[in-house]
Structure formats: C-alpha cells, structure tokens
N, C-alpha and C positions, 0 to 999 in steps of 0.2 A: 557394623553389627555382624554377629556370627550367624551362620546358616542354622535356622531353628525349625523344630517340629511344631505341631499345632498346639501342644500343651506344655505349659511351664510347671514342672513339678515343684511342690512346696518344700520338699526336703524334710518334712515333719512326719515321723513314723505314724502311720494310721490315718493322717489327714488326707493324703493323696487318695487313699482307698475311699474315704467318704466323698471326696470331690470327683470321683470317677476319673482319676488320673492327675488332676491338678487344676491350674487356672488356664482359661482360654487365652491364647496369645493376643496381644494388641488391645486389651481391654483394661478398664479401671475397676478395681475391686475395693470393697470396704472391709476392714478388720476392726471391729468395735468391741469395747469392753471397758469396765471401770478400771482405775489404776490398780496394778498388781495382778491382773488376770493373765499376763503373759504375752501381750501384743508385741512388745519390742523383741522378745526372744523369737517368736514365730517369724517376725519380719526379717530378723537377721538370718535365720535358717533359710528363709526364702531366697535371700540374696546369695548366701554362701553355697546353696545348692546350684544356683545358676553359675557361680564362679567355678565350681567343680566341673561344670559342663562347658567351660570356655566362654561363658557369657559375661558381659560387663554389667556391674551393678552400681546403683547410686542410692545412698541413704541421705535424704534431706531432712535435717532435724531442726525444728523451730522451737522445741521445748527443752531438750536436753543438750548439754554441751558435748562436744566430740569426746572429751576425756571421760565424761560420765558414761557415754555409750560404750566406749572401749572397755572400761572397767566392768560394766555390767556384762558385756560379752565374755570377758575373761573369767568371770565368776561362774559361768556355765561351761567353761572349757572351750569357748568359741574364740577364734582369732580373726579380726577384720583385717584384710590385706589383699594383696594380689589384684584381682579384677573388681574388688569392691572399694568404692571411694565414699567417704563421709563428707558431706557438705553441711557445715554448721551455719545456718542462716541467721545472721544477727542484723538488727536494723542499721542502716547507714548512719554515719556520724552526724550527718545533717539533721537526721530525725531525732537524735539524742540531744541536740543543742537546745539550751533553755529558751533562747529567743524564738526558735521555731515553735516550741511547745506552747508559748504564750501568745503566738500570733493567730489572728483570726483566719489567716490564709492557710494555717496548718490544719489538716483534717485527716481522718482515717482513710480517705480516698487516696491521698498521697502515699501513705505507708502501705496500704494494700497494693497499690500499683507498683511500688518499689519492690515489695516482696515477690509479686508475680514475675516481675522483670528479672530478678536475680535467679528465680527458679528456672526460667526459660534459658537464661544465659549459661547457667551451670549445665543444663541438659545439652545445649548445643556444643559445649566444650567437651563433654565426656561421651555423648552419644550412647547411653546405656541401653541394654536390652531389658533390664528390670529396674524398677524405681520404687522406693519406699518414701512416702511423704508422712512425716511425723511432727505435729499432728494437726488435724482439722480444727481443733479447739481454737488455736491462734487465728486461723483464717476466719472462723466464725465471729470471733471478737472484733477483728478488723472490719469485717463487712457490716456489722451492726444491725443489719436488717435481713430478714429471710429472703427478700427479693435479690438483694446484692449478693448474698451468700450463694444462692442458687445460680446466679449468673456467673459468679466466679468459678464455681465447681464445673459448670458446663464449659467454660473457657478452658479450664485445665483438662477436662475430659477430651474435648475436641483436639486440643494440641497434642496430647499424648497418643491419641488414636491415630492421628496422621503420621506420627513417628513410628507407629507399630510397636510401641513399648508396652510391656505388661506392668501395670502400676498397682501398688497396694497402699491405700490410704488408711491411716490409723486415726481412730476417734476414741478419746477416753471418756466420752459421755458425761462430761462435767458441766454441760450447759444446763441452765435452770429449767428450760422447757425442752423436752426430748421430741423435737419434730423429726419427721421422716424425709426431710429434704434430700439427704444423701442417698437414701435407699432407692428413691425413684430415679436417680441419675446414674448410679453405678451399675455395672454388669452383674455383680454378685455381692452378697453380704455374708460375712462370717461373724457370728455373735459369740462372745466369750462371757462366761458367768463365773462368779466365785460364791460358794455357799459356805456359811459358817454354822456348823451344827452346835448344839448346846455343849457337847463334849467331843474332844478329838480334833484332829487336824482339819484345816479348811479343805473343801472339795471344789474342784473346778470342772466345768463342763462347757461344751460348745454345741452350736447347731448352725446349720446353713439356712439362713432366712430366705435367701433367693439366689438363683443361679440361672440366668437366661440361656435358653437353648441347650441345656444339658441336664441329664438326670443326675441325682445325687442321693446319698443315703440320708433320709430325713430323721428327725427326732434329735434328742440330746445324746451327746457322746462324752463320757468322762475323759479327762486328760490330767496329766501331772507334769510339773516342771521339775526336771532332773538335771544333774550335771551332764552336759552334752546337749541340752535343749528340751523342748516340749515333746512329750510322747502322748499320742491320742489313742484311746481304746474304742474302736468303732463298736457301735451297738450291735449285739449279736442277733442275727436273724437265722434261725435254725433251718428255714426253708432253703437257704442257699448252700447247705452242707448235707449232702447225701452220698453214702457209699454203699457198696454191695458187700455183704458178709453173710456167713452161715449162722442162722439163728439156732444154735445148739444150746443145750442145757449147761448152766454153770453151777457147780456144786460147791458146798462149803467144806467138804471133807468130814462132816459130822453126819453119820448115817441117819440118826433119828431126826435131826433138823432137816436134812434133805427129804426124808420121807414126809415130814410135815408140810414141806413146800411142794409136794407132788413130784419129787425127783430133783428139784433144784429150781433156779430162776433162769429165765431165758436170756441169752446174750443179747445185748442191746436193749435192755429194759431197766427200769429204776425200781428200787426196793426201799421202802420207808420202814424204819424200825422205831416204834413209838412206845413210850412208857414213862413212868416217873423216874426221878433221879436215882441212880444206883442200881437199877435193875439189870444192867449188863448190855445196854444198847451198843456201846462201842465195841465190845467183844464180839457180838454177833456180826457186825460189819467187818471187823478185823479178821474173823474166821474166813470170810470170802477172799480177803486180801491175801492171807497166808496161802490159801488153796490155789489162788491164781499164780502166785510166785512159784509154788511147787510144780505147777504145770509148765513152767518156763516162760510165763508172761510177765509183763511189767505192771506195776500198780502205783497208785498215788493216794495219799491221805492228806486232807486239809483239816487241820485242827483249829477250831475257833475257841474252845473252852479250856482244854487241859494243857498244862506245861509239858513241853516235849520230853525233857529229861525224866519227869515223873512218870510219863506213859511208858518210856523204855524200861524203867526200873520195875514198874508195877506188873508188866507182862512177862518179864524174864522168869519169875517163879512158875508161870504157867507154861513154860517151854516155848515162848514166842519171843524171838530176838529181832525186834524191828530194826535196831541199830545196825546189826550185821547185814540185814537185807538192804538197808540204805547204803551201807559202805560197799556192798557188792554191786551196786548200781541197778538193783532190781526194784527198789522202792524209792519213790520220791515222797518225802513227808515234809510238810511245812506247817509251822505254827502261825496262824493268820491273826494279825492284830486288826480287829474290825474297826477300831477307832481311827486307824491310819490308812485304811484301804478303801477305795471306792468300789462299788459293785461292778462297774465296768472293768476295772483293773483286775479284780478277782476272776471274773469270767475269762479275761485274757490269759491269766496264768493257767487256768484249767485247760484252755484250748492249747496252750503251748505244750503241756504234758501229753495231750492226746495227739496233736498234729505232728510234733517233732520227736517226742520220746516214745511214741507208739504204746502209750498206756491203755490197757483194756479194762481195768477195774479201778473205780474211783470211789473213795469214801469221803463224804462231807460230814464232819462231826463238830458241831451240830447246827441245825437250822436256827436254833435259838441264838447262837452267836452270829450267824449270817444275817439274821434280822436286825441285829444291832448296827449293821453297816447301811441299812436302808432308811431313807427318810420317811417312808410311808409303807404300810402293810401292802397296799395294792401294788406298789412298785416291786415289793419282794415277790409277790405271786407271779408277776410278769417276767421278772428276771429268772426266777426258778423255772418257769415254763419253758422259756427259750433255751436255758442252759441244759435242762434235762432232755429236751427234744434234740438239741445238737448232739449230746453225748449218745443218746439212743441211736441216732442216724450214723454215728461213727462206729457203731458196734461195741461201744463201751458199756459195761455193766456198772450202774451207779447205785451206791448205798448211802442213804441219808438217815440221820438220827434226829429225833425231836423229843425233848424232855417236856413232859406234861406237868402242870401245876397240881400238887397234891400227892398223896401216897396210896390211898385206897378209896374205894367208892367212886363217885362221879368226879372226873378230872377234865380239865380243859387244857387245850394246847394254845400257846401264844399266837400261833398262826396255823390255819388249817390247810395243809398241802396234801391231805390224803387223796384227793381226787386227781392230783398230778401224778402220783406214783402208780406204777403198774402192779406192784405187790406191796401189801401192808402187813407187817409183822407186829403184833401187839404183845407187849410184855406187861405183867401185872404182879403186884405183891398180893399174897393172901395168907391168912392165919390158919394154922392147923396144928393140933397137938401141942399148943403152947409155943409154937415157933413161927417166925415170919418166913414165908417161903415164896418162891417165884414160879410164875406160870407163863407159858408162851402159846400163842395161837396165831394162825394166819387168817385174817378176816377179808382178804381180797387178793385175787390174782387174775389179771386180765389174760395172761398168756397160756393158761391151762388150768387143769384141775389141781386141787390141794386138799389136804385133810381139813375137816371141820372140827377136829378135836382140840381139846386143851391139854397141853402136856406140862408137867412140872420140869424144871431144870435147876441145876445147881452149878455154881462156879467155885471150884476148889483148886488146889495145887495140881490136880490132874487136868485142869482145863475146864471146858464147857461140856457138861453132861446133861443130855435131854432124856427124860424118862418116858414111861409108857403113858398113854392117854388117861386122864383123870376121869374115867367113865362113871365113877360112883360118887362124884362130888357135884353139888349144884350151888351156883352162886359164886364160883371162883372169881369171876371178873368183878364182882361187887366187893371182894376183899375179905368177906367173912362167909365162907361157904358152909353148906350143910352136908355132912357125911352120910351117904346112903348105902354104903356097901363096904367092901373089904379091899379096895385098891391100895396096894402098898405104896408108901411114900419113899422118896429117895433119902438117903442118909446124908447128913452134913449140909442141910439146906440153907445155911446162912454163914458160910465160912469166909467168902471173899467177894467184895464188890468189884465190878468192872464196868 
C-alpha cells in the first residue's frame, strides 16, 4: 500500500468541504440512497481520486456487471483503469446448480459464506487502499435475519480495519423494513435523497447523518449529477465569510433618487425594490448596476423572470447597453431557470461571481422567480437571509425586486422579505388628471437617514426621471390621491414600462 495521510479525499467537488477534508483512513463508511441518487458515481469518484494520488482501488460489485459499471462511468466522462480494479462477484457455479438448489443441504449460509470468502480473497490479491462494496442489499438478502446481517457487517468491518483500508459501502435502501443496523456499525453515514417537484427537474440533496470523531457541516446540501461526476453545493453559512471593506455610499447616478435615499445606499447593504408589475423595479436596480460599472467596478444580474434578449432590446432606447457591458467583461448576466436550478446551486453561482470575479454589485430580479425554486416559503427566507448576509459581509451591494399582487390600493407580496433588507424602496401607481402615474418613496433605511417624501417618477426615452416631492397630494400610496395644492406633475407619466 502507498504511504498515506490521515484523510482520504472523496474527489467530489464540495463534498470534501462538508466532510471537513474527506473520510478518516482505515474506517468503514456507508453511502446510502434510493436508486438513481448518484451513489455509484460518487463511489467511482472516490476510487479515481485515490488512483490520482497513487493509491490502489477496488470496486466490488454484487449488483451490476462490470460492463454496466464501465458504461455508466463513461457516460459521466469517467474512465476506470490504472490503479482501480473492478471485481464482479458472481455466485460460484456450484451454487447455480439445480441439484444444489433443491437440496436440503443448500442454504443461504453456504452462499453468504462463499460470498464473504471471495471478497476476502480478492482483497488479499489486490491489497487496495480504498474499497467500494456495492451493494449491501444483496448481503442483507443472503443473511435473511437482522442478527446474521449485523454479524456479517461486523466481520467485514473488523477485517477491513485490520488491513487499514478505507471502505465505502453502498446501500440502495430497497429493503422492506428500513432498520438502522448499518448506521450503528459504520464510522460515518452519507445519506442521499432525490426530490420530485410537481414541475421541473428532480432535485438531489445529501446530508451527513453521522461521522464519529470529526466535525462536519450539518444539514442538507444540494447536489447535481453532471458530466464529469457529482458536484455538491455546500449549504451557505454567512458567519464563515467576513471581509474588511470601507462602508462608503453607493450612488445610482440619478441625483433625485440619491437624494431620496439620503445620498445613496451603503456599500455592503441590501436594497429591496417592491411594487406592482410594470412600475419600473428592474430599472431602479439596473441604475445602480450601470453606475457601478461607470465607476470601474464589476456587477452581476440574475434574471428569474425576463428573457435576456428582450431585456437588452428594451433598455437600449433608454441609453443602457447591457449587452456591450457584458461583452466588455464588466457585467455578468444570467437568465436563471428556476425549474432547473436548486437553491443551493444558485447560491453557489452567486458566490462564484463575488469570490472569483470580484463583483461588487448584485441584482436579483426577482424574488418572485427565486421563490419558484424553493419547496417551502420558510426555506426561501432562510436561503435569502444567509445569501444576503454573505453578500453584505463581502462588501457587495445587493438589489432585489419583488412584484406585489395587485395594481393599486392594498397589495400583498408573495413572500415578505422586507425585514431582511437594509433599505426598502416602495413603488406605486396612482391616478391624477386622468393619467396613471408612478410614485417612489423610501420606507426603510437601516444605515442612515433618508427622505420621508413621496416623489413622482417617469420612465421615458430619456431614462429614469424622478421629480420633486408630492407635498400637495394625500393618499398617493392608496392609488387615488386627493389634490390639496399646486404641486406640478411631470410630463409623460406613462410612456414606457420597465
């Protein structure tokens, strides 16, 4: 055997981080999950990672044939060879003989004993550093009782432990009764799950059920099976990510809007733009993106609702060329398909932009689309909380949009995230002089003072224009205000939606 360190890395992106480095050497671990959750792929990556480090690996298959295993590996772009050997364990011919099957002398004891003997003989011949045993379902069937099954597992565990090999046992959870016999025997348990939403692609996640003698990242972690193998997206914990930065003011480039915000928003804070459909929420967020790029910074936009090409074409008449900003490398913009993307993977993509591309302004448009990726509203709140906390601690200014149900009067949001944001900008429609007009106000700002006025704004071919405070109107936020003075209204109040 090769000279080894104390930890056997899994070779699965993200999983070693969750496991605090990998698997402890010389112990037996369980990888469990229903068929199709990715057990075989992870097991192959585990062996191939060892082979890349000069270790010998052995894959013992009791369920799949060697050809099936190699074909499955090839479909993921993996090649079994070199220091990895596959042993297809088939029953000896004597056990397949009809006369033996009909004899009272034939019993599962004989077959179980022969199976164990062949496993040990193969191990002695190869002397591997890493072993995969696929799967425990066959051994459970041969044992026939919980007592014999437990004794067989203990025998395998003690044998492999004496050889100082790191063993990964697979279990497809096909037994009628899901007992925890294996959990109590092995050193650690990795549990895989597949979720089937009502619409969209299946979602996969894993958690570490137990790991003796070592800390690990708890909870569920989303993962995906890709060409090249499994990729795990560790659950984001914002408390682990803190950087030092100057908390300066970030401005939109629009003088009136910045005045409404008390000079701008603080770097490293989050701003929520909320209002009914068509009021211009996206444009308010994009104004800060454009301003950031003009300052020489990088920005990122994640679109959940609008088609990318339509957004490019819609903003060009306003003098905003997002496509050029993207082509110049200053803007990362992605159209997110919520039905195909898990929340963990989305958070991972945002982190990549901030960690590796040095993005300092992030726009999420909109939370309504983000919610579609979440199985439950409570989960959305927790995901948003961790993601916003992470972005804030990286010094990134985050802008989020939420579309409310309704157009005027009392309106409801699909999910209330106002308490998470540091600044809340409220957009409203109101009727005046026979026209539908728009109003903007800032109703919350944790990081400093702001105007408590309500201003009218228009979106035209000249862009976003914010007017003077509507000091002589009452009831603007209700949608049908009462005029009490002579405050002039802006011209062209309903030309362009954005």
